[in-house]
C-alpha positions in Angstrom: 65.8 -24.5 68.2 61.5 -23.1 68.1 61.0 -27.6 68.5 64.1 -27.8 71.5 62.1 -24.5 72.8 59.1 -26.2 73.0 60.2 -29.5 74.3 61.7 -27.4 77.3 58.4 -25.1 77.7 56.6 -28.8 78.2 59.2 -29.9 80.4 59.4 -27.1 83.1 55.8 -27.2 83.3 56.0 -31.0 84.0 58.2 -30.6 86.4 56.9 -27.9 88.1 55.6 -29.3 91.4 58.4 -31.6 91.0 60.3 -30.2 94.1 57.0 -30.8 96.8 58.2 -33.6 99.0 56.3 -36.9 99.1 57.1 -39.1 101.9 59.0 -42.4 101.1 55.3 -44.2 101.7 53.6 -41.9 99.5 53.2 -44.2 96.3 53.5 -43.6 93.0 50.6 -43.2 91.1 49.3 -41.5 94.3 52.4 -38.5 93.6 52.1 -39.3 90.0 48.2 -38.0 89.8 49.0 -35.5 92.3 52.1 -33.7 90.3 49.7 -33.6 86.7 46.6 -32.5 88.9 47.9 -29.1 90.6 50.8 -29.2 87.6 47.4 -28.6 85.3 46.3 -25.7 87.6 49.0 -24.3 87.1 48.3 -23.5 83.5 45.3 -22.2 84.7 44.8 -18.8 82.9 41.5 -16.3 83.4 39.5 -14.4 81.3 40.2 -11.2 83.2 36.1 -11.5 85.5 36.0 -13.2 88.1 34.0 -13.2 91.6 34.5 -10.2 95.0 34.9 -13.6 96.7 37.9 -15.1 94.5 39.6 -11.8 94.9 38.9 -11.9 98.5 41.3 -14.9 98.6 42.9 -15.8 95.9 43.9 -12.2 94.4 43.4 -13.2 90.3 42.5 -16.6 88.0 45.9 -17.0 87.3 47.8 -20.8 87.3 51.3 -18.9 89.5 48.5 -16.8 91.9 47.5 -20.8 92.2 50.6 -21.7 92.4 51.9 -19.9 94.8 49.0 -19.9 97.4 49.6 -23.6 97.6 53.1 -23.4 97.2 53.2 -21.1 100.6 51.1 -23.2 102.4 51.8 -27.4 102.0 55.9 -28.2 101.9 55.5 -31.4 101.8 52.5 -34.4 101.8 52.8 -38.0 103.3 50.5 -41.2 103.7 48.3 -41.4 106.4 43.7 -42.8 107.5 43.2 -39.5 108.3 41.2 -40.8 110.4 40.0 -43.0 107.9 36.6 -45.0 105.9 35.6 -41.6 103.9 38.9 -39.3 104.3 40.4 -38.7 100.9 42.6 -36.1 102.4 43.8 -34.4 105.5 46.3 -31.0 107.0 47.7 -32.1 111.3 47.9 -28.7 112.3 49.5 -30.2 115.3 52.2 -32.6 113.9 53.0 -29.9 111.0 50.6 -27.4 109.6 52.3 -26.7 106.3 52.3 -30.8 105.3 49.0 -32.7 103.8 48.1 -36.4 104.0 46.5 -38.5 101.6 44.3 -41.4 101.3 44.2 -44.3 98.8 40.7 -42.3 97.9 42.2 -39.7 96.5 42.5 -42.2 93.6 40.6 -45.1 94.7 37.2 -43.2 93.4 36.7 -42.3 89.3 36.4 -38.2 90.1 37.4 -35.6 87.5 41.1 -34.0 87.8 39.4 -30.8 89.1 37.7 -32.1 91.4 41.3 -33.9 93.7 42.3 -30.0 93.4 39.2 -29.0 94.7 40.3 -31.0 97.9 44.7 -30.6 97.6 43.5 -26.6 97.4 40.6 -27.0 100.3 43.5 -29.2 102.9 46.4 -25.8 101.5 43.1 -23.6 103.5 43.8 -25.6 106.7 47.0 -25.1 106.7 47.0 -21.0 107.7 47.7 -21.4 111.7 47.4 -17.4 112.0 44.0 -18.2 110.8 42.7 -21.3 113.8 43.3 -23.0 110.8 39.9 -22.6 109.6 38.5 -26.1 111.7 35.3 -27.2 109.9 31.7 -26.7 111.8 29.8 -30.2 112.5 26.9 -30.8 109.7 22.9 -30.7 110.8 21.3 -32.9 111.8 19.1 -33.8 110.3 21.2 -32.3 107.2 18.7 -32.7 103.8 19.0 -31.5 100.5 16.7 -30.1 99.1 14.3 -32.9 97.9 14.8 -34.0 101.7 17.6 -36.3 101.4 20.5 -37.3 103.6 23.1 -34.7 102.4 26.1 -37.7 102.2 29.7 -36.9 100.1 30.0 -36.4 96.2 33.6 -38.8 97.3 32.9 -42.0 98.9 28.8 -41.1 99.7 28.8 -41.2 103.6 26.4 -40.0 104.9 27.7 -36.0 106.7 24.6 -35.8 109.6 26.5 -34.9 112.5 29.7 -34.8 111.4 32.5 -31.5 110.6 32.4 -31.6 107.2 30.6 -28.5 107.1 31.7 -24.5 106.6 30.6 -21.5 108.5 32.4 -19.4 106.8 32.7 -18.6 102.6 36.6 -18.3 103.2 36.8 -21.7 104.8 38.4 -24.8 103.2 34.8 -25.9 102.3 34.4 -22.1 101.3 37.1 -21.5 99.4 37.2 -24.3 97.8 33.5 -23.9 96.3 34.8 -20.2 94.7 37.8 -21.7 93.7 36.0 -24.3 91.5 32.5 -21.9 91.0 35.0 -19.4 89.3 36.9 -21.7 87.6 34.0 -22.5 85.7 32.7 -19.7 84.8 36.0 -17.7 83.8 38.9 -19.8 82.6 39.2 -19.0 79.4 41.8 -22.3 78.5 39.4 -24.8 79.9 37.6 -27.4 78.0 33.5 -27.6 78.6 34.0 -30.5 80.3 36.8 -28.9 82.7 34.5 -26.0 83.2 31.0 -28.3 84.2 32.5 -31.2 86.2 34.1 -27.0 88.4 31.1 -26.1 88.7 29.4 -29.7 89.7 31.3 -29.6 92.2 30.8 -26.2 94.0 27.9 -26.5 93.1 27.6 -29.3 95.7 30.3 -28.2 97.9 28.3 -25.4 98.6 25.4 -26.9 100.5 28.1 -27.5 102.9 27.7 -23.7 103.8 25.1 -24.5 107.0 24.1 -21.0 107.8 22.3 -19.6 105.3 22.9 -16.0 104.8 26.7 -17.2 104.0 25.3 -19.7 102.0 23.1 -16.9 100.0 26.1 -14.5 100.2 28.2 -16.7 97.7 25.1 -17.1 95.3 25.4 -13.3 95.2 28.9 -13.3 95.1 29.1 -15.5 92.0 26.6 -13.3 90.3 28.7 -10.5 90.3 31.6 -10.9 88.9 34.3 -7.5 89.2 37.3 -7.2 87.1 
């Protein structure tokens, strides 16, 4: 009986996102990968600490909380070029604000699971029509890193200068997904060291897309001041 219960729990966990509606043209490998990624997110537990911005946006480091956040925003997934080139995913608010489109880049590149989760939670923020869908800001010209090199996408290597690929607020799509990953990196209690390292790596890359220095500093201060 105990083994049966364990198997049932595992089955329910694996199928926790089975109801997510995928268009028929979304390849099976993309569907499988996205469901597996979201199920991993559903299992996350926290240490009891989080940063104030994370608490304001997500309320808690908890898989069920993250699942509710996602499912109340994204109801369907389709396949689209999303403008082509370096795009990984998109939301098209004037078509269907609660639908996410993925591109082949979602599985084309060798990125860790937490990086794909960063993308889908980024896009889920764009579904919030009551907040103007948290539209991107254009990145500066020039757009250079601390070493004076061109800022490029960690996903595709595409140059970001002048592209609509930045945020001016910590509550936008780049800001919120950065806060999400940084908190997982610091306070996930059941994540492996590799997952936490990946989360921190991608968070600290994405914070460079915050183009207002005062907002970026506020985020860095937030990361240094956890709360209960």
